[in-house]
N, C-alpha and C positions, 0 to 999 in steps of 0.2 A: 153621332162623333160622343158626346157627353157620355151616353152610354156607353160606349165600345170602351171609354176612357176609364170609365169605373169598373166596367169588367174586368179591364185588365189590373186596374190598382186591387182587386180585391183577390183576383190570380194571384197576385206578386204576393201579399200578405200569408195567404194561405197556403201556399207554396212551404214545402221543408226547406228548412238550410242547411246547403252542400256541407256537409262535416270536411273539415280542414286539420290537418296535422304537420306543421311546421320544425323540420331539425335544423340545430345550430350546431355551430361546433368554435371554441374559443379556447383560447389559450387560462389555461389556471392562473389562478391569484397566487402572488408568493404568499407561503414562501414554497410551495412545492416549484419544480424547475423540470423544463422537458416534459412539462404534460397538459395536455389537451380534454375539455369538458364536452361532452355528448348532450346536448339537453334539446328539448321538445317543448310546442306547447302547441295545445288540440281545441277543438272547437267542441267536442265532444269525447266522451270516453274510449281511453284507448285500452283495449287485453293484450295486444304483444306487439312487438317488433321486432325488424330483423331486418338490418341495414349494413350496407358493407364500408369496411374502410381500408383505404389505401395509403400504402406511404410509399412515395416516388421519388426520386431522383436521380438526374441522366446519367450520374457515371456508378452508382452503387443500388440500384434499383432490389436487384439482388438479395442485397446484402441490405437490407433496412428491416429492422425488427421493431414491432409492438411489444408492449408487458402492463399486463394489467396492475392498476398498481394497490393500492391498501385494500384488505380483506373487508366484505361486506359486512356490516351497509355504511360505512365510515364511505365507500369510494360508490358503489352502485347504488340506485333508488332501489330503496327496501320495500315501496310498492309493488315494482317487478322485480319480484326475488327467485320467481320459477325461470329457471334458463335450461329449456328442452335437451341442449345437448349435450348435457353430461346429467340430467334428470335420471334418477331410478325411484323406482315404487314399491313398497312392502308391507307385508301386517305390521302396524303400530298401536298399540295400546292391548287395553283388556276390557272387554273384548275385543281379541282384532278385529280393525279395518284397514282395509287395504286403498293405501292413499301414499300421495309425494311424501318422502323421507329425507332427500336428500336431492339440496338445489344444485350442486353443479356452478358451472363456471361462465357469464354469460360471452366468453369469447370464444369464436368457433369458424373450422376452416381456417386456421392462423399460420402463415406461412409469412416468409421473406416480404413479400410486398402486402401484406395485410391480413385480414380479418374480419368474420361477418360477426355482430354485435347482435345475439339473441337474447330479447328479456320479455317474461310476458305478465300478468298479474293473477292471483288466484286470493278470494277471498268472500269468507261467511259470515256472518253475524254472528255465530255461535264455533267459532275456529277457538282453537286451544290456546293462541297465540293472537294476543289483541293487537299485534301490528296491525295481524292479516285480517281484520273482520273491516276494513272501511276500504272504499272504492278508492283509488291513485287518484289526484287530483290533475288537473286538466293544463299542469306544465312542471317541470320541473328537471334535472339532473340526472340520465339513465349510467352513464359511466366516467370513469376519469380512466384516461391511456398515456403512459409513458413512453418517448421516444430514445433510443437511443443513440447521445447526440455523436458517441465516436466513430459510426459508419457513413456519417455524412461524405458528400463526394467532393468535388474539387470545387463545386461555389459555395461550400460551407454554409450548404443550407439544408434543412429537411420539411419537406410538403407533408402535410397529414389530411388526409379528402374523406369525404364521407357522401359517397360518391352516389348513391339512393336507396331505395328498398328492392331489398331482395327478393323479391316472386317464392323462388323454389323455395325456400324457408319461411316461407306465410307472410314476406311481405308486411305491413301496415295493417294490422285487424282492430277494427274497433268493438264496443261491448256487443252490437247489432249483428255481429258475425262478419258483417262485408270489411272489405280489405278497401286503401283509399292510396292515391299516390303522394307523397310527403310534398311538402313545397320548400323551397329554400335552397335544394339540390342540386346539381354537387356545390359543396362548401369546402374550403379549405383554410385550411392556417398554415404559416411558413413561419419556422424557427430560423431565422438567420443568424448565422453564428460570427462573433468575431474573436481575437484573439483574450478579448478581454469581454469573456460572458459569465453574467453571474451564476456562481454556483459549483463552478469548474477550477482544478487545483492548481495552484501556480506560486512555483517559488516558496514549498514548504507553508502557502496559503489559502483559504478560500478566496475566491474572487466574488466579493462583496456589491451591494449594490450603489454604494459611497464610491468606490474604485472603479466602478462600471465609470459611475459619474465621473467621477475627477476626469477618468481616459478624453471624455468625451472633453471635459473644457477645458483640457490642455492640449486639444487638436487631434485627440483619437493618436497619439503619439505610433509609428512602428517600431520604434525603441522597446516600448513595453509589451513587442508581442514577441521578442526574443528570450527565450529560454534561458540566456546570461541575466536578462537584467536585473533580478532580486538579488544577484550575489556580485552586482559593480561593474559589470560587462557594460561600461559605458560607451565605448567605443564598439559595441556587439559584432567583436573580430573574437568572439570563444575564447581568448586568453583574458585573463584578468595579471595586467601588471602596469607598469608605472604611467604607461599608455593614459589609463585611465583616471591618474588622478593630473598629472600635468598638459595634456594636450590642451592647448589653447581655443581648443570650441568644446570637447567633451569632457574635459577633466572637470575634476571636482572642486580642485581648486580655485579655480574659476568660477566656479558656478556653487560655490556653498555660501547659506545666506540669501538668496534668492528665489522668489517666488513667481511662479506663474505671470507672466505679464511683462514681469521683468525682462532687461535685454540681455542678461548674465544665465537667466533661466534655462539650463539644457534639459530636455527630459529625459535622455537617456541617464541622467546624474539622479534623475527622482526617484531613487529604487523601492519607496515604499508606496511611493503614487498618491503623496497626498498632497502635492504642487507646490512643495518648499523644500529646498534642498539645506539638509543640517545633519549634522552629527548621527541622525538614529539612518540616515540613507550610506553612511559609514560602518558604523557600528553593528546595523541591523537590527531587525525586532522579533524575530527569535533565533533558533539556532541555524537555520538555512538562508538568511537573507544578509544584505548587506556586505558593502567591499570588502571589508574584514575579513569577513568568512569566503568569499571567492579567492581573494589574496591568499589565502590558506590553502585551498583548494588546486589555486594555477591554474585552473583550464576551468570551463564550462564541460560539463559532465556530455560522452556522447548520446545521441546523435545531436548534432549542434552544428547548425552553416554559420555563415557570419553574415548578420543583421543588416539591417539597410535605417538611416535615421533620418529626422531627428529621432 
């Protein structure tokens, strides 16, 4: 029995480790908005990736779009610079040598529902480009992709999924030439959009992290989602008139000088979303905000439907 166990132990140590590649997807950190990063971790060198990405939504599946981010190498992994989807070859240098000279894009087979990411490494210790003389690392970010938040459906969400390797386009190829099935897939990230989404343009201003945080602190008031909120339409009826000043519930007259948590703090009067109602909410903080601006306009530009309070 001892000999048998010893034999199994020797066999275990003598067997080569099984190669593995894990693919993950995550939201890109700020300042990027609506962006995802597709990453990999491998136990041995990977020479090429071909993975499928989908963008799905119950209402607008066919209208989803994926756009490549910035130009390489700031976005794509510089080690996987060969993209066979658009690669071209030709005579380069003197004397002329036939080699790859245009790298193309990693985005292949793109349509409204997603795309395929194709990226490969090609290196040699005498490559004229110093960056292409070394093997790629065992972990990194392959590509950054952006989603178009205007295509979101009735659920106000966009889901981006890396579904798996695309075998027809080569799959995931190791340095040895063999292919390996990735682990961790399918993997998804969900962009859930609220009316106060960082990076959106509202009321003549970009929504910032602070404004989004204030919205949550104030109890996520629906009135802040109303298109007339930044124009002083505290009654959310699409008309800026004396009601927005004198109403016992939503009027500026009764809530000015109060902050969040006070009994007289009415979120619909907090035009600049700073958790305090003062003269800036009446005078505005730019040329297209504040009650005075709204009063001069008389009404919220169409389209505008009556909103909800608070």
